[in-house]
VOVEXKOL-382418 format. One line per field, with one value per residue (C-alpha): residue number from 1; y, z, x. Coordinates in pm, whole numbers, plus 50000, padded with zeros to 5 digits. Example, Ala and Ser with C-alpha at 12.3 -4.5 7.8 and 13.67 -1.06 7.14 Angstrom:
resi: c(1 2);
py: c(49550 49894);
pz: c(50780 50714);
px: c(51230 51367);
// end
This chain:
resi: c(1 2 3 4 5 6 7 8 9 10 11 12 13 14 15 16 17 18 19 20 21 22 23 24 25 26 27 28 29 30 31 32 33 34 35 36 37 38 39 40 41 42 43 44 45 46 47 48 49 50 51 52 53 54 55 56 57 58 59 60 61 62 63 64 65 66 67 68 69 70 71 72 73 74 75 76 77 78 79 80 81 82 83 84 85 86 87 88 89 90 91 92 93 94 95 96 97 98 99 100 101 102 103 104 105 106 107 108 109 110 111 112 113 114 115 116 117 118 119 120 121 122 123 124 125 126 127 128 129 130 131 132 133 134 135 136 137 138 139 140 141 142 143 144 145 146 147 148 149 150 151 152 153 154 155 156 157 158 159 160 161 162 163 164 165 166 167 168 169 170 171 172 173 174 175 176 177 178 179 180 181 182 183 184 185 186 187 188 189 190 191 192 193 194 195 196 197 198 199 200 201 202 203 204 205 206 207 208 209 210 211 212 213 214 215 216 217 218 219 220 221 222 223 224 225 226 227 228 229 230 231 232 233 234 235 236 237 238 239 240 241 242 243 244 245 246 247 248 249 250 251 252 253 254 255 256 257 258 259 260 261 262 263 264 265 266 267 268 269 270 271 272 273 274 275 276 277 278 279 280 281 282 283 284 285 286 287 288 289 290 291 292 293 294 295 296 297 298 299 300 301 302 303 304 305 306 307 308 309 310 311 312 313 314 315 316 317 318 319 320 321 322 323 324 325 326 327 328 329 330 331 332 333 334 335 336 337 338 339 340 341 342 343 344 345 346 347 348 349 350 351 352 353 354 355 356 357 358 359 360 361 362 363 364 365 366 367 368 369 370 371 372 373 374 375 376 377 378 379 380 381 382 383 384 385 386 387 388 389 390 391 392 393 394 395 396 397 398 399 400 401 402 403 404 405 406 407 408 409 410 411 412 413 414 415 416 417 418 419 420 421 422 423 424 425 426 427 428 429 430 431 432 433 434 435 436 437 438 439 440 441 442 443 444 445 446 447 448 449 450 451 452 453 454 455 456 457 458 459 460 461 462 463 464 465 466 467 468 469 470 471 472 473 474 475 476 477 478 479 480 481 482 483 484 485 486 487 488 489 490 491 492 493 494 495 496 497 498 499 500 501 502 503 504 505 506 507 508 509 510 511 512 513 514 515 516 517 518 519 520 521 522 523 524 525 526 527 528 529 530 531 532 533 534 535 536 537 538 539 540 541 542 543 544 545 546 547 548 549 550 551 552 553 554 555 556 557 558 559 560 561 562 563 564 565 566 567 568 569 570 571 572 573 574 575 576 577 578 579 580 581 582 583 584 585 586 587 588 589 590 591 592 593 594 595 596 597 598 599 600 601 602 603 604 605 606 607 608 609 610 611 612 613 614 615 616 617 618 619 620 621 622 623 624 625 626 627 628 629 630 631 632 633 634 635 636 637 638 639 640 641 642 643 644 645 646 647 648 649 650 651 652 653 654 655 656 657 658 659 660 661 662 663 664 665 666 667 668 669 670 671 672 673 674 675 676 677 678 679 680 681 682 683 684 685 686 687 688 689 690 691 692 693 694 695 696 697 698 699 700 701 702 703 704 705 706 707 708 709 710 711 712 713 714 715 716 717 718 719 720 721 722 723 724 725 726 727 728 729 730 731 732 733 734 735 736 737 738 739 740 741 742 743 744 745 746 747 748 749 750 751 752 753 754);
py: c(25098 24727 24568 24333 24615 24792 24484 24416 24773 24823 24423 24583 24894 24653 24437 24749 24854 24508 24539 24915 24757 24485 24755 24993 24670 24546 24901 24830 25049 24892 24630 24915 25063 24724 24542 24848 24931 24568 24536 24857 24743 24401 24644 24746 24424 24169 24373 24537 24376 24213 24081 23941 23680 23417 23047 22863 22630 22935 23054 22745 22697 23041 22957 22643 22783 23061 22806 22632 22944 23048 22706 22707 23057 22903 22625 22850 23029 22875 23177 23185 23549 23543 23308 23587 23757 23451 23420 23767 23749 23398 23534 23880 23706 23466 23762 23930 23603 23516 23875 23808 23503 23461 23446 23276 23426 23163 23293 23632 23534 23371 23687 23866 23575 23621 23995 23953 23698 23969 24210 24013 23885 24247 24365 24122 24258 24643 24905 25206 25488 25502 25115 25204 25428 25213 24931 25151 25208 24847 24723 25008 24903 24534 24582 24750 24478 24208 24375 24404 24031 23936 24125 24033 23666 23641 23803 23516 23267 23376 23397 23051 22919 23104 22908 22582 22559 22606 22288 22181 22198 22513 22837 23048 23306 23652 23634 23782 24129 24218 24533 24743 25129 25468 25379 25038 25204 25462 25199 24984 25303 25382 25000 25003 25306 25202 24875 25064 25283 24998 24806 25118 25149 24789 24837 25141 24928 24621 24860 25014 24729 24519 24670 24581 24377 24471 24825 24960 25075 25169 25022 24662 24515 24426 24179 24081 24068 24438 24694 24834 25181 25378 25323 24985 24860 24585 24607 24294 24232 23920 24128 24256 24466 24818 25056 25260 25658 25704 26106 26024 26270 26118 26423 26800 26899 27300 27366 27675 27839 27942 28294 28163 28181 27905 27798 27545 27384 27352 26967 26700 26627 26264 26163 25826 25565 25238 25113 24809 24654 24273 24137 23771 23662 23341 23552 23910 24092 24374 24355 24548 24389 24222 24127 24485 24552 24691 24919 25199 25235 25514 25632 26003 26185 26434 26712 26995 27368 27245 27072 26766 26705 26353 26382 26274 26630 26967 27011 27376 27475 27814 27648 27572 27473 27405 27337 27088 27074 26743 26742 26419 26386 26024 25781 25611 25500 25470 25586 25960 26048 26238 26366 26319 26479 26529 26677 26740 26686 26809 26668 26786 26580 26419 26100 25877 25782 25556 25681 25461 25613 25336 25477 25775 25668 25724 25534 25575 25331 25236 25380 25635 25578 25640 25817 26142 26132 26449 26570 26667 26925 26842 27062 26916 27011 26922 26949 26838 26866 26572 26694 26664 26353 26217 26316 26180 25858 25850 25748 25583 25545 25182 25007 24989 24670 24548 24452 24176 24107 23759 23744 23691 23832 24198 24206 24123 24337 24630 24587 24582 24921 25093 24976 25126 25433 25407 25425 25281 25072 25124 25431 25647 25856 26046 25947 25823 25541 25768 25986 25648 25546 25896 25869 25565 25573 25860 25719 25421 25689 25850 25515 25396 25775 25732 25369 25301 25409 25482 25358 25239 24964 24644 24416 24356 24261 23892 23714 23474 23135 23079 23496 23746 24041 24289 24088 24091 24475 24569 24297 24221 24494 24805 24965 24978 25197 25331 25030 24882 25187 25186 24808 24818 25133 24941 24619 24759 24966 24663 24435 24645 24691 25022 25017 25111 25045 25099 25317 25370 25667 25941 26219 26546 26701 26876 27239 27445 27804 27887 27688 27699 27327 27026 26766 26415 26165 25769 25786 25961 25667 25602 25411 25552 25469 25582 25521 25557 25875 25909 25772 25914 26035 25868 26049 26002 25919 25895 25703 25781 26062 26382 26509 26185 26218 26563 26489 26178 26417 26691 26453 26289 26609 26701 26978 26748 26756 27071 26955 26593 26756 26747 26369 26301 26462 26201 25947 25995 26005 25657 25517 25620 25621 25343 25115 25148 25170 24929 24868 25175 25376 25198 25321 25695 25715 25606 25901 26140 26027 26055 26404 26642 26823 27154 27037 26856 27176 27371 27116 27115 27512 27508 27243 27467 27782 27605 27480 27823 27934 27654 27741 28104 28047 27820 28102 28368 28581 28775 28891 28976 28597 28569 28831 28679 28317 28444 28650 28313 28130 28358 28410 28008 28004 28242 28038 27729 27874 28057 27710 27502 27743 27698 27324 27336 27544 27318 27007 27156 27249 26924 26743 26938 26798 26445 26368 26133 26054 25884 26151 26371 26573 26662 26747 26973 27137 27200 27311 27609 27705 27628 27844 28124 27901 27846 28202 28269 27990 28096 28473 28336 28131 28451 28621 28309 28134 27790 27571 27233 26890 26790 27119 27180 27496 27651 27568 27723 28028 28052 28068 28348 28551 28532 28692 28940 29037 29276 28963 28800 28900 28821 28485 28404 28480 28254 27960 27984 27935 27686 27453 27521 27412 27153 26979 27137 27089 27457 27610 27964 28169 28372 28719 28508 28342 28688 28819 28519 28567 28965 28865 28611 28842 29112 28946 29204 29062 29153 28939 28694 28781 28506);
pz: c(60990 61077 60881 60723 60612 60454 60246 60151 60045 59813 59677 59583 59419 59221 59128 59009 58804 58615 58553 58392 58200 58022 57956 57768 57583 57481 57415 57661 57919 58044 58230 58438 58493 58620 58766 58932 59155 59257 59341 59578 59728 59838 60074 60270 60254 60323 60536 60824 61145 61028 60701 60439 60245 60002 60045 59881 59756 59562 59434 59277 59132 58977 58890 58680 58513 58380 58245 58065 57921 57804 57666 57471 57344 57195 57052 56889 56722 56758 56627 56768 56835 57075 57306 57502 57516 57659 57905 58052 58073 58294 58492 58527 58695 58885 59072 59123 59287 59500 59624 59817 59990 60325 60194 60350 60267 59994 59831 59873 59692 59414 59351 59296 59039 58873 58851 58683 58434 58367 58274 58068 57847 57793 57700 57406 57291 57329 57210 57356 57529 57806 57863 57901 58207 58355 58326 58469 58777 58804 58824 59080 59294 59273 59400 59707 59754 59732 59991 60211 60143 60264 60569 60644 60566 60783 61043 61019 61008 61316 61521 61388 61533 61867 61894 61777 62058 62326 62487 62441 62790 62867 62971 62702 62548 62401 62018 61890 61765 61505 61519 61213 61255 61072 61030 60877 60614 60538 60468 60285 60047 60001 59895 59675 59506 59459 59292 59078 58969 58896 58709 58497 58418 58344 58125 57937 57882 57760 57498 57362 57307 57169 56946 56789 56472 56315 56211 56344 56128 56212 55914 55995 56089 56449 56669 56512 56858 56910 56704 56408 56401 56203 55834 55706 55399 55332 55319 55486 55438 55613 55971 56134 56353 56447 56324 56642 56665 56792 56866 56866 56610 56356 56173 56068 55740 55649 55281 55126 54812 54518 54688 55022 55204 55441 55351 55360 55016 54888 54923 55181 55120 55007 55111 54956 55145 54991 54642 54656 54289 54361 54501 54663 54648 54862 55164 55084 55096 54895 54884 54679 54352 54461 54098 53967 53800 54013 53704 53815 54164 54179 54458 54543 54793 54989 55191 55425 55281 54959 54715 54539 54199 54161 53750 53509 53382 53540 53603 53574 53907 53846 53726 54004 54242 54596 54897 55173 55531 55708 56076 56235 56574 56684 56409 56321 55964 55651 55419 55293 55261 54963 54756 54360 54220 54425 54206 54453 54827 55122 55455 55767 55770 55486 55371 55100 54939 54702 54466 54273 53934 53825 54131 54260 54629 54844 55102 55317 55169 55561 55585 55824 56148 56171 56478 56326 56060 56225 55894 55519 55263 54922 54625 54438 54134 54204 53838 53652 53270 53063 53032 53437 53447 53165 53355 53694 53512 53331 52987 52763 52916 53069 52824 52874 52916 53018 53360 53491 53854 54011 54138 53851 54055 54078 53669 53669 53937 53775 53446 53616 53801 53466 53284 53559 53537 53159 53129 52838 52970 52608 52454 52324 51981 51962 52294 52405 52634 52900 52865 52881 53225 53390 53274 53398 53703 53815 53758 53969 54196 54253 54270 54576 54751 54713 54784 55043 55400 55561 55909 56130 56332 56159 56425 56207 55878 55883 55667 55457 55414 55038 54954 54861 55116 54853 54680 55010 55076 54745 54708 55080 55338 55163 55477 55579 55616 55369 55271 55182 54948 54787 54750 54571 54334 54236 54183 54003 53781 53709 53627 53333 53182 53370 53515 53876 54178 54577 54773 55134 55354 55522 55464 55611 55690 56024 55979 56302 56185 56504 56362 56019 55970 55909 56232 56085 56352 56331 56301 55952 55792 55499 55148 54805 54450 54166 53820 53500 53271 53061 52938 53261 53456 53736 53907 54260 54348 54704 54726 55101 55166 55273 55457 55678 55730 55830 56086 56240 56264 56441 56664 56789 56870 57243 57453 57496 57121 57121 57435 57283 57098 57435 57458 57108 57064 57353 57217 56858 57047 57203 56885 56684 56923 57159 56973 56634 56798 56561 56419 56237 56514 56704 56469 56483 56851 56826 56577 56780 57116 56882 56763 56589 56915 56747 56514 56781 56983 56683 56591 56945 56968 56633 56750 57079 56836 56642 56949 57058 56737 56740 57071 57019 56677 56901 57173 56890 57097 56797 56886 57240 57285 57283 57539 57760 57703 57837 58088 58264 58173 58362 58651 58651 58667 58956 59152 59119 59238 59548 59598 59581 59845 60073 60065 60129 60424 60591 60501 60709 60976 61006 60994 61262 61481 61339 61297 61008 60760 61007 61128 60808 61005 61265 60974 60794 61120 61211 60871 60912 61264 61299 61001 61203 61380 61015 60982 61300 61249 60909 61046 61330 61125 60891 61197 61300 61518 61414 61618 61691 61599 61979 62108 62261 62147 62512 62543 62180 62304 62600 62416 62174 62458 62635 62314 62248 62592 62383 62227 62540 62517 62155 62217 62522 62311 61994 62212 62431 62116 62008 62294 62332 61967 61921 62251 62405 62121 62069 61736 61595 61388 61073 61291 61554 61272 61103 61426 61491 61195 61205 61535 61369 61102 61326 61634 61751 61685 61665 61412 61567 61534 61381);
px: c(16317 16400 16645 16383 16143 16430 16518 16178 16136 16428 16353 15994 16145 16355 16062 15881 16195 16203 15839 15922 16183 15969 15671 15931 16081 15750 15608 15312 15262 14958 15190 15342 14992 14845 15121 15325 15003 14935 15307 15293 14972 15176 15369 15053 14891 15148 15434 15198 15133 14836 14937 14680 14896 14785 14822 15119 14855 14687 15012 15118 14791 14802 15156 15045 14756 14987 15222 14943 14832 15158 15220 14872 14982 15298 15114 14888 15165 15476 15700 16089 16028 15797 16008 16113 15804 15622 15912 15879 15482 15528 15811 15601 15269 15503 15653 15341 15188 15505 15489 15172 15285 15471 15859 16148 16494 16526 16213 16338 16647 16435 16241 16551 16636 16307 16365 16706 16527 16265 16508 16744 16461 16341 16707 16713 16386 16464 16739 16559 16716 16462 16498 16878 16801 16584 16860 17102 16868 16800 17134 17273 16945 17034 17410 17220 16937 17189 17418 17109 16996 17344 17305 16952 16984 17296 17096 16823 17049 17211 16926 16819 17130 17089 16756 16911 17147 16875 16766 16403 16335 16578 16529 16373 16616 16538 16596 16923 16929 17185 17315 17242 17267 17326 17725 17644 17397 17651 17919 17677 17596 17940 18035 17732 17841 18161 18080 17820 18117 18357 18095 18003 18390 18431 18134 18253 18575 18410 18184 18476 18692 18434 18187 17876 17918 17581 17524 17175 16924 16610 16427 16505 16156 16170 15994 15652 15503 15569 15336 15475 15609 15867 15984 16034 16208 15961 15557 15403 15039 14960 14985 14660 14828 14755 14996 15081 15076 15417 15486 15880 16055 16253 16417 16316 16306 16356 16210 16398 16250 16468 16462 16626 16327 16201 15853 15578 15520 15166 15136 15266 15637 15675 16043 16143 16342 16256 16161 15951 15915 15851 15534 15547 15169 15255 15333 15170 15522 15653 16023 16314 16416 16754 16833 16891 17218 17483 17579 17349 17525 17769 18007 17977 18181 17990 18129 18022 17970 17946 17682 17813 17605 17446 17412 17658 17666 17622 17226 17103 17002 16869 16520 16282 16538 16444 16695 16614 16791 16767 16848 16825 16650 16594 16701 17007 17007 17237 16959 16902 16551 16477 16180 16169 16438 16754 16992 17281 17381 17599 17636 17736 18072 18259 18072 18075 17751 17628 17365 17125 17070 16806 16548 16775 16797 17065 17268 17573 17839 17931 18280 18187 18013 17645 17708 17826 17531 17378 17195 17235 17113 16963 16877 16575 16377 16019 15925 16266 16300 16413 16784 16795 16648 16871 17187 17058 16994 17314 17232 16988 16602 16509 16318 15946 15769 15397 15383 15175 15057 15058 14707 14453 14181 14331 14270 13942 13833 14034 13864 13526 13580 13720 13411 13179 13379 13390 13753 13959 14273 14410 14570 14302 14343 14674 14757 15110 15136 15282 14971 14753 14946 14861 14505 14419 14605 14441 14086 14182 14329 13995 13815 14029 13959 13600 13527 13786 13796 14162 14205 14517 14291 14289 14150 13859 14064 14059 14294 14105 14312 14411 14273 14555 14533 14529 14241 14063 14116 13966 13682 13552 13670 13775 13920 14278 14602 14848 15019 14708 14618 14930 14968 14592 14685 14999 14849 14556 14781 15020 14729 14635 14960 15090 15443 15420 15596 15557 15749 15788 15950 15799 15547 15617 15290 15344 15477 15607 15571 15825 16109 16029 16058 15851 15862 15866 15779 15740 15363 15448 15587 15390 15378 15249 15297 15494 15384 15601 15492 15777 16090 16283 15973 15809 15502 15410 15046 14950 14579 14571 14343 14521 14208 14247 14626 14605 14288 14498 14800 14590 14428 14753 14892 14955 15122 15449 15501 15690 15927 15994 16312 16501 16469 16473 16828 16961 16766 16930 17263 17170 17084 17389 17663 17562 17340 17514 17887 18052 18420 18410 18316 18575 18815 18705 18716 19057 19154 18976 19175 19500 19438 19259 19135 19140 18858 18663 18658 18569 18266 18153 18138 17944 17700 17654 17591 17354 17157 17135 17026 16772 16624 16618 16391 16175 16101 16085 16322 16517 16863 16765 16735 17129 17182 16897 17064 17412 17251 17113 17426 17609 17354 17366 17779 17733 17479 17646 17999 17807 17625 17974 18114 17839 17824 18214 18155 17885 18068 18390 18142 17979 18321 18442 18166 18226 17867 17895 17627 17375 17104 17014 16747 17045 17285 17033 16933 17304 17422 17170 17205 17570 17668 17748 18038 18206 18232 18375 18620 18728 18777 18983 19188 19272 19379 19622 19405 19323 19140 19305 19105 19121 19053 18708 18495 18512 18908 18945 18757 18976 19278 19118 19016 19354 19502 19230 19072 18827 18654 18552 18184 18144 18309 18116 17798 17874 18007 17686 17484 17711 17685 17286 17237 17483 17422 17104 16863 16814 16730 16765 16515 16579 16650 16895 17062 17135 17262 17470 17640 17690 17869 18102 18200 18270 18490 18757 19053 19453 19648 19876 20228 20458);
// end
């Protein structure tokens, strides 16, 4: 392969990697599916003997049209968050167009710069682990491409200078051919590897010395131009985007009954993460009540292997108390998700937790690194009594009040619905206000389930100017996802004086019988309503049809889901230890290097033991599974040792012939056919006959035969085969290799006296 074709090939690979990076960053796989094959086709269309290339005029026209379309898109929606997205689209189209034109060295350099711009714009938009892998490959390839470009551009410049020195009426001179052989490629690869290693070491050093200043929380809403996926601490109803069905695992949940048996709960588990009590009708958004008093916030120290109570007084844990074990997979967050009602908590490592007695939400205090947040355990009471709730809320109950909703049309609509259903929104005879709340909210819930359709595709949900999105959902469209159902139920309840609030978190539906755990994925992010039904009691009401949620869960299942835990474990480490590496993580890392090596080793061993146990449960192998894993590990270690021994022997053999790393086919053939000579040299060295570096095989053989005349036939046969293979192009079949190895192992020798 010529220098030009080699450079263009690696440049093409660099461009494909940059397209893959922007596809992962924007979560748009179709970009890679469309632009990737187009870029690859440019190699076959434009780099052959009869290239099919676009004229510069067409390329310039396409670039100008793309710039105009990007500008119009910006004018239609001047959102600062779309700057990187629009820049990436323009650069991507520009790269594709320029790849099909006749390029000079200057334009090749511009392609490298455009690829860098595309990757930099993607870096600002993504923090995913897969993007990090692609970025690492791109950087290593960029180093090699830049080196090739320097050699390639230097060769073209030297050739042009040679032509420029020829007089116009002079004798034609053959073009200058720049030497670029296997040894040069080997040196360039070594230089590229050394440069990549140096950049990696410097990056690690900078990473440790300058930690991130903002702690990563997966609940923070991301770029609005990207499809929504996963838990969020706000609900925005203005957006009409389609919620993605991401199969990425967030965490697993083990539900243990009072008898200590892992089981599946009768209903889906609603795991609370945020309470949204305030609705801003101007922007159609539910947010948390920031004006809440801090008197309800208490600090609780949780420790491993011991449950710490959350109540003011001890709560009787003998009555309908269940235990939940959460194991994080790919989510680094300071929120502890929990069902109603948690009464005690334990964590995998010592932590300080802030418990909000007003809404029973738990968050990390921020005094420890999220990177060590691998899981936690909870004890909950699904049907708590008054004493348990009073202990958790820590005192007198919150005063009841008659709420209102800021959209007048919702109250009128709700009253019409209740009238059609013959439901009285006021307390009836001998009915308390709490009983009234439960009765009326159940009727509204039933109406939503029977009259509204659940869907995650809101492309036909067109926002009407001046009309609230909840009102549009109820009176105009009557289709939407969980956020619209929960918002409608909360709004309708509030409009008729029922205390209610919107809750976001996750719903656990998928239960894996093999590992006896719920698998909670990003697509399980959910929203529902809680209605106040007592002095301390809030009742969870989920208006989203359970059957539809289960159908969507089953429809999205694939064979790859059972293996995602391998990637998700690495992805969790990326999010927690890399993306979430802040000043606290830096301090923990310093303390770990300063001491506590014994504890670190113990933790590592415990983690390995837990991982083996989870693998054993996954494959349902029982006690024999541990024996099987130990046998596999032993076989792997033996295989690794044998492979290292063979590779070292072959490397010494090839080094003795000074082949370098140029001709790989020759090296591969000789490493098989000349293995007998390596065995012979090893046996001769044991008896004191070491071959000198300047000594030829024939001269070495004669020296051995002089001291051991009985070895002459064997040595002649081995040396003859050696010269035939090394210099005559001969090869050996399997039987001949075996015979040569037997001869090498049985060379008759006498140990050389000192």
